[in-house]
N, C-alpha and C positions, 0 to 999 in steps of 0.2 A: 284572298284566301290562302291560308297556308297549313299544310299538315307537315309536321316535322317529327320523323321518327328518331329514336335513339335507343341505346341499350344493347346493340349488337356487339359481336366480337367473336374471339376464338374461345372455344370450350371444349373440354374433353368429353368423350362419351359418357353418359350417365350424369352430367352436369346439368346446371340450370341457368337460365337467363331471363331476365324481365326486360321485355320491350315496352317502349312508351311512344305515344304518338300525341303531340301537342297540337291542338287545333286553334286557329284564328280566323277572323273574317266572315264567319257565318255562325248561325244560331245552332250551335253544337248539340244541345239537348233534343233538337228535333230530327236529328240525323241517326240513321242506323250506321253503326261503325263496324268495319270489318278489317281482318288481317288476311293478306294474301302472300304467297311466296312464289319465287320463281328460281329454279335452279338451272344452271347452264344446260342449254340444249333442250329444255322443256318448257311447256306452256305455264303461264301463271295459273295458279290454282288457289281456291278459296281455302283458308285454314279454319277461320272462326268468324262468327259475327254476333253482335249484341244490338237488340233493338233500342229504339229511343226511350220511350216512356216506361214500358214493362220490363225493360232489360232482359227479355227472353234471349237465350243463347243457342247457338248451333256451332258443332264442331264437325270437322272432316273426320272420317273413321280413323285415319292415319295418326291423329293427334288426340283422339278422345281418351280422356283419362290421364293424359300427361300435360295438356295445355289448359289454361284458364284464361278466358276473356273477361275483362271488367271495364268499367267506365267511372269516371268521376266528373259529372256534369258541372260541379261547382269549379273544377280546374280546367275544364274543356280537354280532357285528357283520356285517352283509352289505352289500356294496357294488355299485354299478353305475357302472362307467366308460363314459362316453358320449362318443364321438369323432365327428367329422364331422357335427356337428348342423345340422338344417334346420328351417325354420319348421314343417314338419308334426310335428316331435317336441315342439312347445309343448303342454304339458299339466301337470296335477297328477299327481305320480308317488307312488305308495303302496308300502309294503313289506307283505308278508303272510306269516305263519307258519302252516304247516298240518301237523298230524300227528293227534293225538287230538282237538284243538280247532283253531279257526281264529281268528287274531287279525290285526287290521289296525292299521296307523298312521294318523296324521291327514294325512299327505301333505306334499310339499314341491313348489312351484311352479317349473316350468322354462319360460322363455320365451326363444325363439329368434327374434331380430328384429335388424335392422340400424337 
């Protein structure tokens, strides 16, 4: 089982990034996929999730209206489009798969700074 995040980097305030999480080794379409983030000295927090079949979504209040989660079951990939980024979004971003088991990726760093 692998979850490999990509797309992080350094961006200026107000900028955008698109994170990707490529999954392998399990039946991706059956799993609810989520993005979480952890800033230095803080607990890991849920950012957004998308359910398996129906594709229902949830967003933390702090990112609602700025971030969009989506999935492509044909590509076994979940995305997080992040717009209007601000320094408070700086964190390591992790994707997670949850159904009968729970899997985590290694994360990708997002730094928002001028």
